[in-house]
C-alpha positions as CSV (number, residue, x, y, z in Angstrom):
1,X,107.6,99.9,48.7
2,X,111.0,100.5,50.3
3,X,110.0,103.9,51.6
4,X,106.7,102.5,52.9
5,X,108.6,99.8,54.8
6,X,111.1,102.3,56.1
7,X,108.2,104.5,57.4
8,X,106.6,101.5,59.1
9,X,109.9,100.5,60.7
10,X,110.4,104.0,62.1
11,X,106.9,104.1,63.5
12,X,107.3,100.6,65.0
13,X,110.6,101.6,66.6
14,X,109.1,104.7,68.1
15,X,106.2,102.7,69.5
16,X,108.6,100.2,71.0
17,X,110.6,103.0,72.6
18,X,107.5,104.7,74.0
19,X,106.2,101.4,75.4
20,X,109.6,100.7,77.0
21,X,109.7,104.2,78.4
22,X,106.2,103.9,79.8
23,X,107.0,100.5,81.5
24,X,110.1,101.8,83.2
25,X,108.3,104.9,84.4
26,X,105.9,102.8,86.3
27,X,106.6,102.2,90.0
28,X,106.3,99.3,92.4
29,X,104.6,100.3,95.7
30,X,105.8,98.8,99.0
31,X,103.8,99.4,102.2
32,X,105.0,98.0,105.5
33,X,102.2,96.9,107.8
34,X,103.6,97.2,111.3
35,X,102.2,97.5,114.7
36,X,102.4,101.3,115.0
37,X,101.6,103.8,112.3
38,X,104.7,105.7,111.0
39,X,107.2,103.6,113.0
40,X,109.5,100.7,112.5
41,X,108.8,98.4,115.5
42,X,110.0,95.2,117.2
43,X,107.5,92.8,115.7
44,X,107.1,94.3,112.2
45,X,107.3,91.7,109.5
46,X,104.5,92.2,107.0
47,X,104.9,94.1,103.7
48,X,102.4,94.7,100.9
49,X,103.8,95.0,97.4
50,X,101.8,96.4,94.5
51,X,102.8,96.0,90.8
52,X,102.1,98.8,88.3
53,X,99.3,96.6,87.0
54,X,97.5,96.5,90.4
55,X,98.6,93.0,91.4
56,X,99.1,92.9,95.2
57,X,101.3,90.5,97.2
58,X,101.4,90.3,101.0
59,X,104.6,89.0,102.6
60,X,104.9,87.4,106.0
61,X,101.6,88.5,107.6
62,X,103.0,87.8,111.1
63,X,101.5,89.4,114.2
64,X,101.1,93.0,113.1
65,X,98.3,92.6,110.6
66,X,95.0,92.9,112.4
67,X,93.4,89.9,110.6
68,X,91.6,89.9,107.3
69,X,89.5,93.0,108.3
70,X,92.6,95.1,108.8
71,X,91.6,98.3,106.8
72,X,95.2,98.6,105.5
73,X,95.0,95.4,103.4
74,X,92.4,96.0,100.7
75,X,92.7,93.5,97.8
76,X,95.3,90.8,98.2
77,X,96.1,88.6,95.2
78,X,98.9,86.5,96.6
79,X,100.2,85.7,100.1
80,X,103.9,84.8,100.6
81,X,105.3,83.1,103.7
82,X,109.0,82.7,104.4
83,X,108.6,80.3,107.3
84,X,106.3,78.8,110.0
85,X,107.8,80.4,113.1
86,X,105.1,82.2,115.0
87,X,106.3,85.7,114.2
88,X,106.0,85.0,110.5
89,X,103.0,82.8,110.1
90,X,101.2,84.6,112.9
91,X,100.4,82.6,116.0
92,X,98.7,85.7,117.5
93,X,98.1,89.3,116.3
94,X,97.2,92.8,117.3
95,X,93.5,93.7,117.5
96,X,94.2,97.1,115.9
97,X,97.1,99.3,114.9
98,X,98.7,101.0,117.9
99,X,98.1,98.3,120.4
100,X,100.8,98.3,123.1
101,X,104.0,100.1,122.5
102,X,106.5,100.0,119.7
103,X,109.0,97.9,121.6
104,X,106.3,95.5,122.8
105,X,103.1,95.5,120.7
106,X,100.0,94.0,122.3
107,X,99.5,90.8,120.3
108,X,96.6,89.4,122.4
109,X,94.4,87.9,119.7
110,X,95.1,84.1,119.4
111,X,95.1,82.8,115.8
112,X,96.2,79.2,116.5
113,X,95.7,76.5,115.4
114,X,95.0,78.0,111.9
115,X,97.3,81.1,111.9
116,X,96.8,84.7,110.9
117,X,98.3,83.8,107.5
118,X,95.7,81.0,106.8
119,X,92.8,83.2,107.9
120,X,93.8,86.0,105.7
121,X,94.3,83.7,102.7
122,X,90.9,82.2,103.2
123,X,89.1,85.5,103.7
124,X,90.8,87.3,100.9
125,X,90.4,84.4,98.5
126,X,94.1,84.9,97.7
127,X,96.6,82.5,96.2
128,X,99.6,81.5,98.3
129,X,103.1,80.5,97.0
130,X,105.2,78.6,99.5
131,X,108.1,76.1,99.4
132,X,109.2,73.1,101.3
133,X,106.4,71.1,102.8
134,X,104.8,74.3,104.0
135,X,102.2,74.0,101.2
136,X,100.8,70.8,102.7
137,X,100.4,72.4,106.1
138,X,99.0,75.6,104.7
139,X,96.4,73.8,102.6
140,X,95.0,72.2,105.7
141,X,95.0,75.4,107.7
142,X,93.3,77.4,104.9
143,X,90.6,74.8,104.5
144,X,90.0,74.8,108.3
145,X,89.7,78.6,108.1
146,X,87.0,78.3,105.4
147,X,89.0,78.6,102.2
148,X,90.0,76.1,99.6
149,X,93.2,74.0,99.6
150,X,93.5,74.9,95.9
151,X,94.4,78.5,97.0
152,X,97.8,77.2,98.2
153,X,100.4,76.5,95.4
154,X,103.8,74.9,95.9
155,X,106.9,76.6,94.6
156,X,110.2,74.8,94.7
157,X,113.7,76.2,94.3
158,X,114.4,76.9,90.7
159,X,110.8,77.2,89.8
160,X,108.6,80.2,89.1
161,X,105.0,81.2,89.4
162,X,103.2,84.3,88.1
163,X,100.4,86.5,89.3
164,X,99.4,89.3,87.0
165,X,102.6,91.0,85.8
166,X,104.6,89.7,88.8
167,X,106.9,86.6,88.6
168,X,107.7,84.9,91.9
169,X,110.6,82.6,92.6
170,X,112.1,81.3,95.9
171,X,115.7,81.2,97.0
172,X,117.3,79.3,99.9
173,X,117.5,80.6,103.4
174,X,119.9,79.5,106.2
175,X,117.4,79.1,109.0
176,X,115.3,76.5,110.8
177,X,111.6,75.9,110.2
178,X,110.0,74.0,113.0
179,X,106.3,74.4,113.6
180,X,105.2,75.2,117.2
181,X,103.0,72.7,119.1
182,X,100.1,75.3,119.3
183,X,99.5,74.7,115.6
184,X,99.1,70.9,115.8
185,X,97.0,68.3,117.5
186,X,97.7,68.3,121.3
187,X,98.6,64.6,121.5
188,X,101.2,64.9,118.7
189,X,102.4,68.2,120.1
190,X,102.9,66.7,123.6
191,X,104.8,63.8,122.1
192,X,107.1,66.1,120.2
193,X,107.6,68.3,123.1
194,X,108.6,65.4,125.4
195,X,111.3,64.6,122.9
196,X,112.5,68.1,122.5
197,X,111.3,68.3,118.9
198,X,109.1,70.5,116.7
199,X,107.1,69.5,113.6
200,X,109.6,70.3,110.8
201,X,108.0,71.4,107.5
202,X,111.0,71.6,105.1
203,X,113.3,74.6,104.5
204,X,112.5,78.3,104.8
205,X,112.4,80.3,101.7
206,X,113.4,83.8,100.6
207,X,111.7,85.4,97.6
208,X,112.6,87.0,94.3
209,X,109.9,89.2,92.9
210,X,110.2,90.4,89.3
211,X,107.7,93.1,88.5
212,X,106.2,94.3,85.3
213,X,108.2,97.5,85.2
214,X,111.5,95.4,85.3
215,X,112.3,95.9,89.0
216,X,113.7,92.8,90.8
217,X,113.4,92.6,94.6
218,X,115.1,90.1,96.9
219,X,113.5,89.3,100.2
220,X,116.0,87.5,102.4
221,X,113.7,85.8,105.0
222,X,115.4,84.8,108.2
223,X,118.7,84.1,106.6
224,X,122.4,84.4,107.5
225,X,125.2,85.0,105.0
226,X,125.4,82.4,102.3
227,X,127.0,82.2,98.8
228,X,123.7,82.1,97.0
229,X,123.3,85.8,97.8
230,X,126.1,86.3,95.3
231,X,125.6,83.5,92.8
232,X,121.8,83.4,92.6
233,X,120.4,86.6,94.0
234,X,122.9,88.9,92.3
235,X,124.4,86.8,89.5
236,X,121.3,85.1,88.2
237,X,118.3,87.3,89.2
238,X,120.1,90.6,89.3
239,X,118.1,92.0,92.3
240,X,118.2,95.8,92.4
241,X,116.4,96.2,95.8
242,X,117.1,94.0,98.8
243,X,114.9,93.6,101.9
244,X,117.2,92.0,104.4
245,X,116.7,90.6,107.9
246,X,119.4,92.1,110.2
247,X,118.2,91.7,113.8
248,X,120.8,89.2,115.0
249,X,120.6,85.9,117.0
250,X,117.8,84.5,114.8
251,X,119.1,86.0,111.6
252,X,122.1,87.9,110.4
253,X,123.0,90.8,112.6
254,X,123.8,94.3,111.4
255,X,127.4,93.4,110.6
256,X,126.6,90.2,108.8
257,X,123.7,91.7,106.8
258,X,125.8,94.7,105.8
259,X,128.5,92.3,104.5
260,X,125.8,90.5,102.4
261,X,124.6,93.8,101.0
262,X,128.1,95.4,100.4
263,X,129.9,92.3,99.1
264,X,127.5,89.7,97.9
265,X,124.1,91.1,96.7
266,X,125.3,94.6,95.8
267,X,121.8,96.1,95.1
268,X,121.1,99.7,94.3
269,X,119.1,100.1,97.5
270,X,118.2,98.2,100.7
271,X,115.4,98.1,103.2
272,X,116.2,96.6,106.7
273,X,113.8,94.1,108.1
274,X,113.1,91.9,111.1
275,X,115.3,94.1,113.5
276,X,113.5,93.0,116.6
277,X,113.6,96.5,118.2
278,X,111.8,99.8,118.3
279,X,114.1,101.4,115.7
280,X,112.3,104.7,115.3
281,X,110.5,107.4,117.3
282,X,108.2,109.8,115.6
283,X,109.4,108.2,112.3
284,X,113.1,109.1,113.0
285,X,115.8,106.5,113.3
286,X,117.0,106.2,116.9
287,X,120.8,106.3,117.5
288,X,122.5,103.3,119.1
289,X,120.0,100.9,117.6
290,X,120.9,97.8,115.5
291,X,119.1,99.5,112.6
292,X,121.4,102.6,113.0
293,X,124.5,100.4,113.1
294,X,123.4,98.5,110.0
295,X,122.7,101.8,108.1
296,X,126.2,103.1,109.1
297,X,127.9,100.1,107.7
298,X,126.2,100.2,104.3
299,X,128.5,101.8,101.7
300,X,127.2,104.1,98.9
301,X,123.8,102.4,98.9
302,X,120.6,104.2,100.1
303,X,118.9,102.6,103.1
304,X,115.1,103.1,103.3
305,X,113.3,102.5,106.6
306,X,110.1,100.5,106.5
307,X,107.8,102.9,108.4
308,X,104.4,101.2,108.9
309,X,101.6,102.5,106.7
310,X,103.9,104.7,104.7
311,X,103.9,103.7,101.0
312,X,107.3,103.9,99.2
313,X,107.5,103.8,95.4
314,X,110.4,102.3,93.5
315,X,111.6,102.6,90.0
316,X,113.1,99.8,87.7
317,X,116.5,100.4,89.3
318,X,115.4,100.0,92.9
319,X,115.5,103.7,93.8
320,X,112.8,105.2,95.9
321,X,111.1,108.0,93.9
322,X,108.2,108.7,96.2
323,X,107.3,108.3,99.9
324,X,110.8,107.8,101.4
325,X,111.9,110.2,104.1
326,X,115.6,110.8,104.7
327,X,116.8,109.5,108.1
């Protein structure tokens, strides 16, 4: 009996090791969806994440996804939205990839009052996880776009939702979140405008994505430096890959974002985001850009550029194992 139990224990242990090894060998795919193929351009916000189990999450649709029919999208299970400013929720959009130039994409298709985000949620029959009072707004917008309000699910700080093998939590962002008048009824919008106000819909949110292979990703949203990047993002969640806004004025600039990465979050790798510039030409990082300055200030951590349409694959530790070109 003892020998039989010993054999069973050995086999069980081997199966557990094989299962763990298989899980960690799986990669998370990240595909930036910018305005110009192979470049990192001024209005690029959107990113598509794919778990090893096939679950797909779309972050900050913005203005560079060409609507729900954009051929780059495919299946979308969950839409994430950091805030309701037009460049994130999508007050207008490109008609196709390559419209305009990298520094000034042609975003001529109006998507108000519903938003590019709401139209994609409705058309893709996706779920949406948002915080603050954004869920109330987005429920109405999705319904107006032909979807169901039930597609939009609230997620508060400290909570967690799950889609397939991906767990989603939100974290605070130091930024404003006022809704522009082009999204609301004209009479109300005019009244707010006369008083120098916007329609406030609660705080912005950043995201923590925990994938089935064990990788934890932090998406900063439009944030500046704040202590939660150390206490919550690093200390509690243990993020290994950080996607951080570093464009300046509206978010942390290169110097501030580099401090967050080097001193507070301390991930194994980082992707710059929301740089508000044409950062590359022919896929190569341009010197004297904010992105180049940010990269130069990052110490002993690989910096991966989010080139539109180029899928990068990341392991459990946040290192790119496929699709990343050195810059």
